[in-house]
C-alpha positions, 0 to 999 in steps of 0.5 A: 777681249781687249780690242783696243790692245786687241787690241795687237803687238808686232813684237810678238813676232820674234826675230828668231822666227824669221831668221834666214827666210827672206820672204818671212822677213819681208812679210813681217815688214809688210805686217808691221806697216799694216799691209796685211794683204801683201804680207799674206800673199807673200807668206802664202807663196812660201813652199815649205812653211814652218810654224813661224810662217803659219803664225804669220798667216794667222796674224794677217788673217786676224787683221783682215777679219778672217778669224776662222782662217786665222785659227786654221793657220794658228792651229798648224803653227801650234802643231809644229811648235806646241810650246810657243806661248804666243801662238796660244795667245793669238789662237785665244784672240782669234777664237775670241773674235769668232765668239764676238762675230758668230751666232748665239749658238756657237759663240759660247763654245768659241768663247770657252776656247778663247779662255782655254788658249789664254790659260794655255799661253800662261801655262807655257809662259807664266810671265806672258803679260799680254796673255795675262791681260787678255785672260783678265779681260775675259774674266772681267767680261764673261759670265760665270757659266763661261768661266768668267767672273770678278773673283777669277779676274782678281786672281789674274790681277794679282798675277799681273801685278807680280809681273808688272806693278803698274799693270797690276794697278790698272787691273785693280782699277778695272775691277774697282770700276766694275764694282762701282767703287769709283774713288778707288778706281780713280786712285788705281788709274792714277797710280798706274799712270804715275808709275809709267810716266814716259808711256801714254797708254795708262794716261789715256786710260785715266783720261777715259775714266775721268771722262766717264765720270763727267770730269772733263776738265781733269780728263783734258788735263791728262790728255795734255800731259800725255801730249807732252810725253808723246806730241805726235803719237798716233794712238793718242790722237785717236784716243783723244778724238774718241773720248771727245766724240763719245761724250759729244764734246769738241767735235771739230777738234775731234775731226781734225785729230782723226784726219791727222791720224789717218795721215799717219804711218800706222802699226798693228798696235794702232786702231785700224784705219777703217775704225778711224774712218767710221768714227770720222763719218760718225762725227761728220754726220752729227 
């Protein structure tokens, strides 16, 4: 699963779903400000819950790490609105987390369900880029007996490129790196970044790749370019600190970045505060 995106995107909560329901509208605002506990309590208080309410419960439970409760709520949302691609996507993500956090005996079954729901989300909306990217990640990481593999990942990468050429370059970069074709991977990562000059995400991916290759000066240069595009971007602060810590470099700067990150107003798209706190504790104890 794509944790970094797992990963999570507030835009999936459509405005139509919350129209005319003040509690849901307020729950959405709380969710978007990462106050998942209050959001959950509010939406649970609604007497007559519709599909959107159960989706909101599922997302809150997901963010709180209650993955079984998330699948239970999302199952109710899907039962009420079976043609909603985003509900299937989130069900796949929740089952993916259940696979990651369960015993060896049950993990393979949950992983297979994650794949099935990603595929269902794409069948319902072939242009659902998030579902395509999550299925791509699944195929890239899962063994063949669980329905993964590079051949399947390549097929999904072509579908990603048809929806977003830049994301298609990113997917090809991931495949090339997996095959240890590092010069080709770098070229793909660079094209993905150049095709999205006003976004930091693919520039961060390039910086991470270059650091993995030991090209630290080039990695730092890409981070500087990202800072020029988004000087106070919380996601960039976290990524920069994470890259430094992963490679044992500029640790004092990494600590400063993490403290700044923890003072930011975060969204569900950003790495969780608890994750940043663990990273800060790790570098502080080094």
